C-alpha positions in Angstrom: -9.0 -143.9 -52.0 -8.1 -146.8 -54.3 -4.3 -146.4 -54.7 -3.5 -143.9 -51.9 -3.1 -144.1 -48.2 -3.9 -140.8 -46.5 -1.9 -139.9 -43.5 -3.1 -136.4 -42.6 -5.6 -133.8 -43.9 -5.3 -130.0 -43.6 -8.5 -128.2 -44.7 -9.4 -124.5 -45.1 -12.9 -123.3 -46.0 -14.2 -119.9 -47.0 -18.0 -119.8 -47.0 -19.7 -117.8 -49.7 -23.0 -116.8 -48.2 -24.4 -115.1 -51.3 -24.7 -118.4 -53.2 -24.4 -121.0 -50.4 -21.2 -122.5 -51.7 -17.6 -122.3 -50.4 -14.0 -122.0 -51.6 -11.5 -124.2 -50.0 -8.0 -125.6 -49.9 -6.9 -129.1 -49.0 -3.4 -130.5 -48.3 -3.3 -134.3 -47.9 -0.2 -136.1 -46.7 -0.2 -139.4 -48.5 1.8 -142.6 -48.9 1.6 -144.7 -52.1 1.6 -148.5 -51.8 3.6 -148.7 -55.0 5.2 -146.5 -57.6 2.6 -144.8 -59.7 1.9 -141.9 -62.1 -1.6 -141.3 -60.9 -3.3 -140.7 -57.5 -7.0 -141.6 -57.2 -9.1 -139.9 -54.5 -12.8 -140.0 -53.5 -14.4 -136.7 -54.4 -17.9 -135.4 -54.9 -19.4 -132.1 -56.0 -16.0 -130.3 -56.3 -14.4 -128.0 -58.8 -10.6 -128.3 -58.8 -8.9 -125.1 -60.0 -5.3 -126.4 -59.7 -3.3 -129.1 -57.9 0.3 -130.2 -57.5 2.2 -132.7 -55.5 5.2 -132.0 -53.2 7.9 -134.3 -52.0 10.2 -132.4 -49.7 11.2 -129.3 -51.6 10.4 -130.9 -55.0 7.2 -129.9 -56.8 5.8 -132.6 -59.1 3.6 -131.3 -61.9 0.0 -132.7 -61.8 -3.3 -132.5 -63.7 -6.6 -133.2 -62.0 -9.7 -134.7 -63.6 -13.0 -135.4 -61.8 -15.3 -138.2 -62.8 -18.7 -136.9 -61.4 -20.4 -140.3 -62.0 -18.0 -142.4 -60.0 -17.1 -139.5 -57.6 -13.4 -140.1 -58.2 -10.7 -137.5 -58.7 -7.7 -138.7 -60.6 -4.4 -136.7 -60.3 -2.1 -137.5 -63.2 1.6 -137.0 -62.4 4.2 -136.1 -65.1 6.2 -139.2 -64.2 5.9 -142.4 -62.1 6.7 -141.6 -58.5 8.0 -143.8 -55.7 6.2 -144.6 -52.5 7.7 -142.1 -50.1 5.5 -139.5 -48.3 4.0 -136.8 -50.5 1.6 -133.9 -50.0 -1.1 -133.3 -52.5 -2.2 -129.6 -52.8 
């Protein structure tokens, strides 16, 4: 994770035995070393349906894009955010 410090992971998996894949949900509690408008995560062989970032009760709009070659997921935020703890959904 290039610009993100993960603090905690919550993972939920639903296996799909008919095609040997799975659906899942991940919530990552993160700290950012500096204010940023993007979060970069390691990711491979995923399809992201939707994502958002929460800070307390505030929901921050986000858009995810996956670079399959570099196996990096970039989450773009609608504005630059400060370093305090956040959860990525």
